[in-house]
C-alpha distance (Angstrom), angle and dihedral (degrees) to the residues before:
residue distance angle dihedral
M1 . . .
I2 3.84 . .
R3 3.89 124.9 .
I4 3.81 116.3 -172.8
E5 3.85 106.0 -164.3
N6 3.71 123.8 -164.8
V7 3.83 92.5 -39.7
S8 3.79 119.7 -176.7
K9 3.75 126.5 169.2
T10 3.84 124.9 -164.9
F11 3.74 125.1 -173.1
K12 3.75 116.2 -157.7
S13 3.81 129.6 -168.8
K14 3.68 132.9 169.0
D15 3.79 93.5 -88.3
N16 3.80 105.0 22.1
T17 3.79 145.2 38.2
V18 3.82 120.1 -154.9
E19 3.82 122.5 -165.8
A20 3.79 97.9 -154.5
L21 3.74 96.1 171.0
K22 3.79 129.8 21.9
N23 3.79 122.3 -159.0
I24 3.88 97.1 -47.8
T25 3.84 118.6 -177.3
L26 3.81 121.0 -174.6
D27 3.81 139.4 152.4
I28 3.80 121.8 -149.5
A29 3.79 115.2 -167.4
K30 3.74 126.9 -139.5
G31 3.89 109.8 -87.4
D32 3.76 93.0 16.8
I33 3.80 121.7 139.4
Y34 3.84 94.6 -146.8
G35 3.75 121.3 -169.6
I36 3.79 123.1 -153.4
I37 3.77 109.3 -167.3
G38 3.73 136.4 175.5
M39 3.82 142.1 129.9
S40 3.84 123.1 -78.3
G41 3.89 110.6 -64.7
A42 3.88 93.4 18.7
G43 3.81 90.9 123.3
K44 3.83 98.7 -105.4
S45 3.85 97.1 133.8
T46 3.84 91.7 45.5
L47 3.75 89.4 53.4
V48 3.74 94.2 48.9
R49 3.92 89.6 50.4
C50 3.79 87.8 51.0
L51 3.83 90.0 58.4
N52 3.88 91.5 72.9
F53 3.78 96.1 24.7
L54 3.81 95.3 -109.6
E55 3.79 78.1 132.3
R56 3.89 112.2 34.9
P57 3.75 111.1 -143.0
T58 3.74 117.0 -115.9
E59 3.93 87.7 -138.3
G60 3.65 131.1 7.3
T61 3.79 130.4 24.8
V62 3.83 145.9 -117.5
Y63 3.76 124.7 -125.0
V64 3.80 120.5 -155.8
E65 3.82 114.5 -166.7
G66 3.74 88.5 -16.5
K67 3.89 94.5 -52.1
D68 3.79 118.6 124.3
L69 3.78 108.2 -130.8
S70 3.71 93.9 -159.3
A71 3.75 89.2 62.9
M72 3.81 94.9 54.1
T73 3.75 127.6 103.6
G74 3.83 119.4 -125.7
K75 3.82 89.5 -100.4
E76 3.82 91.6 51.2
L77 3.83 90.9 49.4
R78 3.75 90.9 51.4
Q79 3.77 90.5 51.7
M80 3.76 91.0 48.3
R81 3.77 93.4 50.7
T82 3.82 90.9 59.0
K83 3.81 85.1 70.8
V84 3.80 95.5 44.2
A85 3.74 107.5 65.8
M86 3.86 126.7 -171.1
I87 3.74 134.4 -151.5
F88 3.79 122.5 -169.1
Q89 3.78 143.1 -155.3
H90 3.77 95.2 -107.6
F91 3.82 97.5 41.1
N92 3.87 96.1 -126.1
L93 3.85 93.0 -137.5
L94 3.80 121.7 166.3
M95 3.84 102.5 -110.4
Q96 3.82 95.6 -155.4
R97 3.79 92.7 54.3
T98 3.78 128.9 77.5
V99 3.68 121.8 -116.2
L100 3.81 92.1 -100.1
D101 3.84 91.4 48.5
N102 3.82 91.7 49.0
I103 3.79 89.0 57.5
C104 3.74 93.2 46.1
F105 3.75 92.4 50.0
P106 3.92 100.8 87.3
M107 3.82 88.3 44.7
E108 3.83 92.4 53.5
I109 3.88 88.3 51.6
V110 3.81 90.7 60.6
G111 3.77 94.5 43.1
V112 3.82 103.9 -102.6
K113 3.83 110.0 162.1
K114 3.85 111.5 -101.8
S115 3.81 94.0 -121.4
E116 3.77 91.8 52.8
A117 3.80 91.9 43.5
R118 3.80 93.1 52.9
K119 3.83 90.0 47.8
K120 3.76 93.1 53.1
A121 3.77 92.5 42.7
R122 3.85 91.2 56.7
E123 3.74 89.7 50.0
Y124 3.79 91.6 55.3
L125 3.80 91.5 43.5
E126 3.70 86.4 60.0
I127 3.74 92.4 50.1
V128 3.85 90.1 55.3
D129 3.81 92.0 42.7
L130 3.77 97.5 -116.9
T131 3.87 103.1 113.0
E132 3.75 91.9 128.5
K133 3.78 91.3 55.7
E134 3.78 99.8 60.4
N135 3.84 95.6 111.4
A136 3.87 94.4 42.1
Y137 3.74 124.2 106.1
P138 3.89 121.0 -128.5
A139 3.86 90.9 -109.7
Q140 3.85 87.6 64.6
L141 3.80 93.0 54.4
S142 3.85 134.6 86.5
G143 3.82 118.9 -121.7
G144 3.67 92.5 -100.9
Q145 3.85 92.8 50.5
K146 3.86 89.1 50.1
Q147 3.73 90.4 52.9
R148 3.78 91.7 49.1
V149 3.82 87.9 52.9
A150 3.82 88.1 51.6
I151 3.77 89.6 52.0
A152 3.77 92.0 49.5
R153 3.74 91.5 49.6
A154 3.86 90.9 50.7
L155 3.77 91.0 48.8
A156 3.79 93.7 50.1
M157 3.82 91.1 78.5
D158 3.87 92.1 56.1
P159 3.75 94.4 -119.1
K160 3.75 125.7 -164.8
I161 3.70 92.8 -156.4
L162 3.84 130.1 37.9
L163 3.77 119.3 -162.4
C164 3.82 114.9 -160.2
D165 3.80 113.8 -167.1
E166 3.83 107.4 -166.2
A167 3.72 87.9 -40.9
T168 3.76 97.3 167.6
S169 3.80 99.3 36.2
A170 3.72 94.4 102.2
L171 3.81 94.1 48.0
D172 3.74 132.0 91.0
P173 3.93 117.7 -110.9
T174 3.94 95.0 -100.0
T175 3.78 92.3 49.2
T176 3.78 92.9 43.4
K177 3.76 88.0 55.2
S178 3.82 92.0 52.4
I179 3.85 92.2 47.5
L180 3.81 91.0 49.7
S181 3.75 90.6 48.0
L182 3.86 89.7 52.5
L183 3.80 91.4 49.6
K184 3.81 91.0 50.6
E185 3.81 90.1 49.1
I186 3.85 90.6 50.7
N187 3.71 91.4 49.8
L188 3.80 92.7 51.3
K189 3.77 94.0 44.2
Y190 3.76 101.1 42.8
G191 3.81 102.8 22.6
I192 3.82 89.3 -126.0
T193 3.88 113.8 166.5
I194 3.76 108.4 -125.6
V195 3.71 127.2 -160.7
I196 3.75 116.2 -167.7
I197 3.85 121.5 -161.9
T198 3.83 109.5 -160.4
H199 3.83 145.9 147.8
S200 3.85 91.1 -150.3
M201 3.75 121.4 91.9
D202 3.90 88.4 -164.8
V203 3.80 87.9 65.3
V204 3.73 92.9 50.5
Q205 3.88 93.2 46.9
E206 3.80 90.2 46.7
I207 3.86 98.5 55.5
C208 3.76 117.0 -3.5
T209 3.84 127.4 101.2
K210 3.81 95.1 -168.2
V211 3.77 135.4 19.8
A212 3.82 143.0 -162.2
I213 3.72 122.3 -160.2
V214 3.86 113.7 -145.6
D215 3.82 118.8 -164.2
A216 3.77 124.7 -179.7
G217 3.84 90.5 -22.8
V218 3.84 93.1 -49.4
L219 3.84 127.8 110.9
A220 3.82 98.4 -119.7
E221 3.85 98.5 178.1
S222 3.77 141.8 -18.0
G223 3.79 138.7 -173.9
T224 3.78 143.3 98.6
V225 3.94 114.0 -25.9
E226 3.81 88.1 -116.3
E227 3.86 93.8 53.8
V228 3.78 96.2 44.9
F229 3.73 98.7 43.6
A230 3.76 96.3 39.3
T231 3.76 96.2 47.1
P232 3.91 110.5 14.5
K233 3.73 109.5 -170.3
S234 3.83 103.7 -177.1
K235 3.83 126.6 70.4
A236 3.87 89.3 -122.4
A237 3.81 92.7 52.2
R238 3.84 93.3 47.5
K239 3.83 88.1 50.7
L240 3.78 92.0 55.1
V241 3.74 96.3 40.4
F242 3.82 95.2 47.1
Q243 3.81 95.7 34.0
G244 3.81 93.6 -124.8
E245 3.71 140.8 4.2
Q246 3.69 101.2 -103.1
K247 3.85 117.4 132.4
V248 3.72 118.0 -105.5
P249 3.76 110.3 -106.9
L250 3.75 123.5 -118.7
M251 3.84 108.3 -77.9
K252 3.87 108.4 -119.6
S253 3.78 100.0 161.9
K254 3.81 117.2 125.1
R255 3.85 91.4 -156.6
C256 3.70 112.4 106.9
I257 3.83 133.2 168.7
R258 3.75 135.3 -165.2
I259 3.82 116.6 -142.5
V260 3.65 125.1 -163.3
F261 3.80 122.7 -153.0
T262 3.82 114.2 -148.7
E263 3.73 110.2 142.0
N264 3.86 110.2 10.6
S265 3.68 121.4 118.2
S266 3.77 112.4 -105.6
F267 3.80 87.2 -136.7
E268 3.87 91.2 64.1
P269 3.83 112.5 90.9
V270 3.79 93.2 -146.6
I271 3.79 99.0 168.3
A272 3.82 93.2 43.3
N273 3.73 91.5 49.8
M274 3.82 91.2 47.3
V275 3.85 89.5 54.1
L276 3.83 90.6 49.7
E277 3.77 92.9 45.4
C278 3.88 96.4 48.1
K279 3.86 94.6 34.0
A280 3.80 93.1 -135.3
S281 3.80 135.8 101.3
V282 3.84 129.2 -116.0
N283 3.80 130.1 -159.9
I284 3.68 117.0 -124.2
L285 3.76 106.5 -143.0
L286 3.81 98.2 172.0
A287 3.73 135.6 5.8
D288 3.78 128.7 -177.9
T289 3.79 111.7 164.2
K290 3.77 135.3 149.2
D291 3.78 132.4 -169.5
I292 3.84 108.3 -127.7
G293 3.71 116.3 176.9
G294 3.85 92.0 -25.3
I295 3.83 92.0 -51.2
A296 3.77 124.3 112.0
R297 3.77 112.3 -124.9
G298 3.77 126.5 -178.2
Q299 3.80 140.5 47.1
M300 3.72 143.9 -77.5
I301 3.81 133.8 -165.3
L302 3.82 116.1 -146.8
Q303 3.82 130.4 -167.8
L304 3.84 105.2 -141.6
P305 3.83 127.7 -145.5
E306 3.78 118.5 -88.8
D307 3.79 92.1 -117.7
E308 3.88 104.0 96.4
Q309 3.88 93.9 -153.4
T310 3.81 91.3 54.5
A311 3.84 93.2 44.6
E312 3.84 91.1 50.8
K313 3.80 89.2 47.5
M314 3.81 89.9 53.8
I315 3.79 93.4 49.1
A316 3.71 91.2 48.9
Y317 3.83 89.6 49.2
L318 3.82 92.2 54.6
K319 3.76 93.9 45.8
E320 3.81 91.5 52.4
R321 3.81 87.7 57.4
N322 3.80 89.4 54.6
L323 3.80 98.0 -107.7
T324 3.80 119.8 147.6
V325 3.81 107.8 -116.4
E326 3.72 122.0 -164.3
E327 3.82 124.5 178.1
L328 3.81 115.3 -134.0
K329 3.84 122.1 -147.1
D330 3.84 121.5 -143.5
Y331 3.92 93.0 -8.3
V332 3.89 87.9 137.0
E333 3.79 112.2 57.0
Q334 3.78 120.1 -126.6
């Protein structure tokens, strides 16, 4: 669907030269929910703007459905962009227009009849569950509602690709979760390829199928979300996954548990996901597991963190995934 080939972008001013992107190559397949993640200043937003040539790369090019964007005329680029929609962190709604009129706006620009535009706008308002807000103004909406209007406006042009540039950064965790759920539903229902630019690994884990780590303008690592977050290889990926580069302190907790695998898929990195979810390390004291017919069979003994709340959260996480959990007394000597 999208091929990013050897893309570099340099910004030059009178006193300074900034290499925002350096020789990035990526493939995003049709129907993917693809996350591009990195710390602030990594080059993520520049990269997403290169995907529709709002920023023209200094070197390299981008292909959308096999078509080289660098070879397109201005008119052809404008036509292409009608099928590559964007939603932003700050919604970019027109404050003097109602919700319905905001959604109609891009259709008006390309000459869609007013009656047809309003009909389509109401259909998309229903999809984002805001039918009752069609006559409201943006100032009367919550942040989550504003972002739903922005999503409906993007969908009104029947895009094949949806670019989300930090689309949930201004939202609280609960609202973020609802917006991500909506995007996932849209992806499944309409097959729209979604590219999510974010600095949050929680967003990537919640919704994305594949992920690329960008660090200082360089592609540090890419792959499936499971691969990258279970076994991060690059320094940048490890920093994002473990939320810092500090060394894990000596484990002194006396609380140990034995977990028994009986029905979990051997492809599911349960312990790695638990560590990511709880944002704390465990010490594996014993492991004896075998892959039998795609099912993990065996046992593992873990030394849990000293923090009781974190330890309880880990135990609950394991039990929710149908693992047998047994607390061991005096397994670690005084």
